[in-house]
N, C-alpha and C positions, 0 to 999 in steps of 0.2 A: 400591498406592502406587508410582508410577514418576516419577522426577525426572531431567530432562535438565540437565546441567551444561555450560555454555559458558564459555570464558575466552579472554583474549588475542586479541581480534578485531583490534585495531590498525588500524582504519580500512579494513579489507578487506571492503567491502560485498559483493563478488562471492562470496567464501567464506561470508560470513554467510547470504546468500540460499540457498546450497546446503544449509547445515546446517539452517536453519529449515524448508526443504522436507522434509528427511529427518525432522526432529522431528515434523512434522505426521502422519507415517505411523506413529508409534511409540506412540500411546495414552498420552501424557504427562499427568500431573496437575499438574506444577509445573516451571518453568524457573528455574534459579539461574545468575546470571552472576558470575564470579569476578574481573572487572575487566580493566583495560587495554583500554579500549573503542575510543577514537577516534584516538589518535596513530599516526603513521608512515605509514599508508596514504593513498590518494588521495581517499577519500570519507568523511570523518569525520561530516559532517552526515547523510548517508544512513544510516550505521550507527546514529547516535543516534536518528534518527526511527523506525527499525525497532525498536530496543530499547524505546522508549517504549510501543509498542503491545503488549508481550508480557505485561503483568501479572507481571513478573519480580521476583525478589529480587536486588538488586545489591550486590556487594562491591566495595570500593574497592581498586584496584591502585596501584602506584607511578607508573605513567604517568598515571592519573587524578589523583593528587595533584599531579603535575608540571604538568598542563595548567591546574590551578587556581592554581598558584603557580610559574610557570616560573623565577623568580629563585632558587628553591631546588632546581632540577633536579639539581644535583650531589648534594645531600643525599638525594634520592630515587633515586640511582644510575642516572641517565640518562646514557648514554655521550655524551661531548662532541660527536661527529660527528652525533648525533641532535638536538641542540639547535635547529638551524634548522628541522627538520621539526616540532618541538614548537611553535614560534612560528607556523609556517605553519598548523598545525591550529587553534591558538587563535584566529587571525584569522578563521576561518570559522565560529566558534560565537558564539551570542548569549549575553546575560546569563542568559536562561532556561535555555539549554543548560548553562551552567556551574553554575547553581544545581541543576539536575537531577543532574549528576555529583557535586556536593558532598553530595547527599543519600545517596550510597552508604554502606553500612554497613562497619565494620571486619571483621566476621565474622557468621556466622549459624549457629544451632544448631537442629536438629530432632530429634524423637524418633519413630522409625518405629513403626508399630502393634505390632511385636513387642518394643518396649522398647529397641531399639538406638539409641544417641545418635550423631548424625553432626554433625561440625563442619566448616563451610565457611569458607575464607579465601583470600587471594591467595598470599602467600609462605609464611608459617607462622602458627600461632595468635598469635605474639608480634609479628610485623612483616611488612608487605607487601614488604620488600626481602630477606627471608631466602629462600634457595633450597634446597629439599629435593629431592635426587636419589637414584637407586638406590645411589650410593656415599657418601652422607652418613654421617658417623661416628656410631656409637651414642651417644657422649657428647653430640653436638649434638641427636640425636633425643630423648634424655632431657630436655634443656633445653627443647625445644619442646613436649613432650607430657606430661611427668610430672604436671603440675599440672592437666591437663584431665580432665574426667569422661567425655568421649566415648571411644568405642573405634574409630570410623571417622572418618578425617580426609581431607578432599578439598581440594586446592589447585590453583593454576595456576602462573604466573610463569616456570617453567623452559622452557616450550614443548616439552616432551617428555613423552609419556604414560608413566604409571608405575603399577604394581601392586606394592606392597611390604608384606609382613607384618613387624611388629616386635613380638615378644612376643605379647601378646593384642590388639595394635593393628593396624589395616589402614590403610595410608597410600596414597592414590590421587592421581593427577594426570590431569586431563581433557585435557591437551595444549592446543594453540593452534588456534583457529578460523582466524585470519588469517595466522599466521607459524609454521607447524610447522617446527621446526628439524631438520636432518639429524642433528646431534649436539648434545650438551649444550654450551652456550655457554662459550667460553674467552675470558677478558678480553682485550680488545684486538684480537680477530680477528672481523670481521663474519661472522655466521652465513650458512649456505646454507639456503634454504628448500626444503621438499618440496611437491609439486604437489597437495596435498590439505588439507582442513580436518579438524580433530580435535575431538571432543567425547565426552562420556560419558553413559551412562544407568545409574542405579542403581534397584533396585526390590526390594521385599519379596515373596517368593513362599513362603507358608507361614512356616516358620522359617528360610528361606534368604535370604541377601542376594545378589541378582544384580548383577553388575558387567559392563557392556558398554562397552568402549573402542572407539569408532567412528571410522572413516576415511571421509570423503566427498570424492570428487573434484569439482573445480569448474573452470570455464573460465579457465585461466590466461592464455590469449591475450586474453580480454576484460579481465581485470584489468590486464594490461600496456598495453592500449590506454588504459584510464582513467588509468593512471600517466603515459603519454607525453603526454597532453593536459592534465594537471593543473597543471603548473608546480611540482610538489613538489620541494623541494631535494634529496631523496634519490632522484630519478628514476633516476640511473645505476645505483645499487645494485639497485633493483627490476628494472630491465631485464636485469640479469645473472642473475636467478633462473630456475629451472625448466629451464634449457637441457639439463642432463644427464639429465632425466627425461622428455623428450618422446618 
């Protein structure tokens, strides 16, 4: 049983292609997408078309909720300077596209063959706007996880990969396919992106749970070309990315 977890693609089709190519080599039984699929990047339609073909389980993220109801973007904690990109993306999607996004689940639970229960979500089991990081206080972790029967928890949203044990619980973050952050986001400060895509594979091997946090490099120059020709409101921010890592 091997499961690939992708999250936070954010309209970066170039990065998604690189990750899907890597997944094809990994003998995967199931793909689970933890949300934030189409907004911010230059190719929302291409991303959504590729995702439709995956026979994937989809979890709804805060950006997915915002693309469905942009008037409530602030409620979904979409930063103000990203609102123009949100509307730009929505204009490029059809009613069928939006219906597809609306079908995404709030969370998904599976039981591995060895009896271990794994819960998948975007932010936390309680909300897609919660952020769980390596420094999140134990009191908050109790709030998020004490009522859950699972012992393995996998989320996205923070754009930073994580492997954290908390008591008998294992808390994982698959990172971001399309917007891997250099550091955890600080409110009001636009993040700096790293020049690779991130995803995760989990698998059962006998009585062991294997966790593989993966980093896949992609063609950042190609992505920036797509950005430059897109008319995306956030073009200037994108074009500043990756410069320190060339």
